[in-house]
PLY file of the C-alpha trace (Angstrom):
ply
format ascii 1.0
element vertex 217
property float x
property float y
property float z
element edge 216
property int vertex1
property int vertex2
end_header
-197.05 13.94 82.25
-194.14 12.93 80.03
-192.35 9.65 79.57
-189.72 7.67 77.73
-190.81 4.39 76.20
-188.85 1.19 76.58
-186.20 0.59 73.94
-187.54 -0.61 70.59
-185.09 -1.78 67.95
-182.25 0.40 69.27
-184.41 3.52 69.62
-186.25 5.38 72.38
-189.55 7.20 71.92
-189.78 10.40 73.97
-193.34 11.57 74.59
-193.35 15.02 76.19
-196.36 16.91 77.46
-196.19 20.12 75.46
-199.23 21.77 77.07
-197.17 23.77 79.52
-198.97 25.34 82.44
-197.95 27.69 85.24
-195.74 25.33 87.22
-193.65 26.51 90.14
-190.56 26.15 87.99
-191.47 28.44 85.11
-188.00 28.15 83.55
-188.48 24.43 83.01
-192.02 23.24 83.83
-191.88 19.83 85.53
-188.19 19.68 84.48
-189.21 18.43 81.03
-186.41 20.22 79.17
-183.79 18.84 81.55
-185.18 15.34 81.08
-185.35 15.75 77.30
-181.74 16.92 77.18
-180.59 14.00 79.33
-182.28 11.51 76.98
-180.77 13.14 73.88
-177.33 13.39 75.50
-177.46 9.69 76.41
-178.28 8.85 72.79
-175.38 11.02 71.60
-172.96 9.23 73.94
-174.36 5.88 72.78
-173.44 6.74 69.19
-169.90 7.66 70.18
-169.37 4.77 72.58
-172.00 2.03 72.09
-172.75 -0.08 75.12
-175.28 -2.85 75.85
-178.77 -1.47 76.40
-178.14 2.07 75.18
-180.21 3.66 72.39
-178.52 5.79 69.70
-181.78 7.23 68.36
-184.66 9.15 69.92
-188.02 9.67 68.22
-190.05 12.62 69.54
-193.82 12.14 69.47
-196.14 14.68 71.09
-199.46 16.42 70.68
-198.44 20.09 70.35
-195.69 21.03 67.90
-193.16 23.85 68.23
-193.16 26.80 65.86
-195.98 28.82 64.40
-199.51 27.85 63.44
-199.42 28.31 59.68
-203.07 29.31 59.33
-202.97 32.22 61.77
-200.24 34.88 61.38
-197.77 35.25 64.25
-199.56 32.69 66.42
-197.65 30.06 68.40
-198.88 27.42 70.83
-195.73 27.57 72.97
-194.64 30.53 74.99
-191.62 32.07 73.29
-189.00 30.92 75.85
-190.25 27.32 75.69
-190.39 27.39 71.91
-186.78 28.56 71.74
-185.59 25.97 74.26
-187.32 23.08 72.53
-186.08 24.02 69.06
-182.53 24.60 70.31
-182.45 21.07 71.70
-183.63 19.61 68.39
-180.88 21.53 66.58
-178.14 20.69 69.08
-178.99 16.98 69.00
-180.18 16.71 65.40
-177.92 13.74 64.67
-179.66 11.49 67.22
-183.28 12.46 66.54
-185.18 10.18 64.20
-188.83 11.06 63.64
-190.61 14.12 65.00
-194.38 13.58 64.85
-197.01 15.95 66.20
-200.68 16.87 65.90
-202.86 19.64 67.42
-202.98 21.79 64.27
-205.76 19.67 62.75
-203.93 20.16 59.46
-201.82 18.08 57.11
-198.61 20.08 57.25
-194.93 20.10 58.18
-192.23 22.36 59.61
-188.53 22.66 58.90
-186.16 23.45 61.75
-182.99 25.28 60.72
-179.69 25.79 62.44
-177.84 29.11 62.79
-176.46 28.72 59.25
-179.92 28.35 57.73
-179.48 24.63 57.07
-182.58 22.49 57.60
-181.69 19.90 60.26
-185.10 18.66 61.32
-188.25 17.70 59.48
-191.37 17.93 61.65
-194.58 16.28 60.51
-198.02 17.34 61.76
-200.88 14.95 61.18
-204.50 15.89 60.48
-207.14 15.18 63.12
-209.99 12.71 63.39
-211.85 15.25 65.51
-213.50 18.00 63.42
-212.64 21.49 64.54
-214.36 24.81 63.85
-211.66 27.16 65.03
-212.28 30.78 66.00
-208.69 31.71 65.13
-208.32 34.07 62.18
-207.83 32.11 58.98
-208.08 28.68 60.60
-211.55 27.59 59.49
-212.66 23.97 59.90
-211.46 20.48 58.99
-213.01 17.19 58.03
-211.92 14.16 60.09
-208.71 12.63 58.75
-205.65 10.69 59.86
-202.28 9.58 58.48
-200.68 6.16 58.12
-196.88 5.83 57.90
-194.96 2.98 56.29
-191.26 2.88 57.06
-188.17 0.82 56.39
-186.57 0.69 59.80
-182.86 1.43 59.65
-182.39 2.51 63.25
-183.82 5.99 62.70
-186.97 5.51 60.60
-185.47 8.03 58.20
-186.68 6.01 55.22
-190.44 6.61 55.36
-191.66 4.88 52.25
-195.26 6.09 52.35
-197.35 8.65 54.23
-200.98 8.05 53.35
-203.64 10.53 54.41
-207.08 9.04 54.98
-210.17 11.25 55.21
-213.82 10.99 56.18
-216.27 11.49 53.32
-218.75 13.62 55.25
-220.55 14.73 52.11
-221.60 11.14 51.39
-222.55 10.23 54.95
-226.27 9.93 54.27
-225.70 7.49 51.40
-223.30 5.19 53.29
-224.28 2.43 55.69
-220.97 2.77 57.52
-218.49 5.63 57.63
-215.30 4.89 55.72
-211.93 6.62 55.41
-210.58 6.22 51.85
-207.09 7.38 50.96
-207.00 11.05 50.07
-203.44 10.98 48.77
-200.03 9.40 49.27
-197.26 11.95 49.76
-194.56 9.84 48.13
-196.75 8.89 45.19
-197.70 12.53 44.72
-194.15 13.91 44.77
-191.95 10.96 43.82
-189.06 11.30 41.38
-187.04 8.52 39.79
-183.87 10.34 40.80
-184.86 10.60 44.44
-185.20 7.96 47.11
-186.92 8.13 50.48
-189.68 10.31 51.86
-187.38 12.80 53.58
-185.22 13.29 50.48
-188.26 13.97 48.33
-189.73 16.55 50.68
-186.45 18.33 51.38
-185.51 18.68 47.72
-188.94 19.72 46.45
-190.04 21.92 49.32
-187.06 23.17 51.32
-185.80 25.30 48.45
-189.16 27.01 48.09
-189.32 27.61 51.84
-185.79 28.90 52.30
-187.03 31.81 54.38
-189.07 29.68 56.77
-187.78 29.77 60.32
-189.67 28.32 63.27
0 1
1 2
2 3
3 4
4 5
5 6
6 7
7 8
8 9
9 10
10 11
11 12
12 13
13 14
14 15
15 16
16 17
17 18
18 19
19 20
20 21
21 22
22 23
23 24
24 25
25 26
26 27
27 28
28 29
29 30
30 31
31 32
32 33
33 34
34 35
35 36
36 37
37 38
38 39
39 40
40 41
41 42
42 43
43 44
44 45
45 46
46 47
47 48
48 49
49 50
50 51
51 52
52 53
53 54
54 55
55 56
56 57
57 58
58 59
59 60
60 61
61 62
62 63
63 64
64 65
65 66
66 67
67 68
68 69
69 70
70 71
71 72
72 73
73 74
74 75
75 76
76 77
77 78
78 79
79 80
80 81
81 82
82 83
83 84
84 85
85 86
86 87
87 88
88 89
89 90
90 91
91 92
92 93
93 94
94 95
95 96
96 97
97 98
98 99
99 100
100 101
101 102
102 103
103 104
104 105
105 106
106 107
107 108
108 109
109 110
110 111
111 112
112 113
113 114
114 115
115 116
116 117
117 118
118 119
119 120
120 121
121 122
122 123
123 124
124 125
125 126
126 127
127 128
128 129
129 130
130 131
131 132
132 133
133 134
134 135
135 136
136 137
137 138
138 139
139 140
140 141
141 142
142 143
143 144
144 145
145 146
146 147
147 148
148 149
149 150
150 151
151 152
152 153
153 154
154 155
155 156
156 157
157 158
158 159
159 160
160 161
161 162
162 163
163 164
164 165
165 166
166 167
167 168
168 169
169 170
170 171
171 172
172 173
173 174
174 175
175 176
176 177
177 178
178 179
179 180
180 181
181 182
182 183
183 184
184 185
185 186
186 187
187 188
188 189
189 190
190 191
191 192
192 193
193 194
194 195
195 196
196 197
197 198
198 199
199 200
200 201
201 202
202 203
203 204
204 205
205 206
206 207
207 208
208 209
209 210
210 211
211 212
212 213
213 214
214 215
215 216
């Protein structure tokens, strides 16, 4: 199941089902890639020739992210052909994609998507999970329940994320608490902010992209 939400403040939210199975059409299961491309192409045309009711921005929100699982070497959730197709679309239509938010990893992490020239064109955020997970994958381990809250200044793309607060469950103090609580573990912008930099994306790209120049999804 995949869908496109109704327009919200000049933007669409595309919610694909990334858990691909053995559909009859193995090149494009359930025609999701064709649908995704049509939505992104419509947004691209809207930017070039705005018309009433069109949306110039598409946010991609899904459970399973493209790329590798950073805790287990050479492990991907997508099959290779689907991974390549999905990432190619995000590179080809980078100018119309706003936020890319995913989960599934049960980790607080991110990915950079680069074009053929090695330039980072997409910033993919993976949120931690409320559900604890004791993974059998090599190097994965377990996680305490956690979730992330985003604050954003909406400018048509949500590119100015002002805060990304991670909240976690204090399992070690469970027996001494009447009710479970989720205090803030850290705020990404507060942790990495610089007076010379503005905006969540700018901070992350400047501080981390240079150190991850060899990272390709």
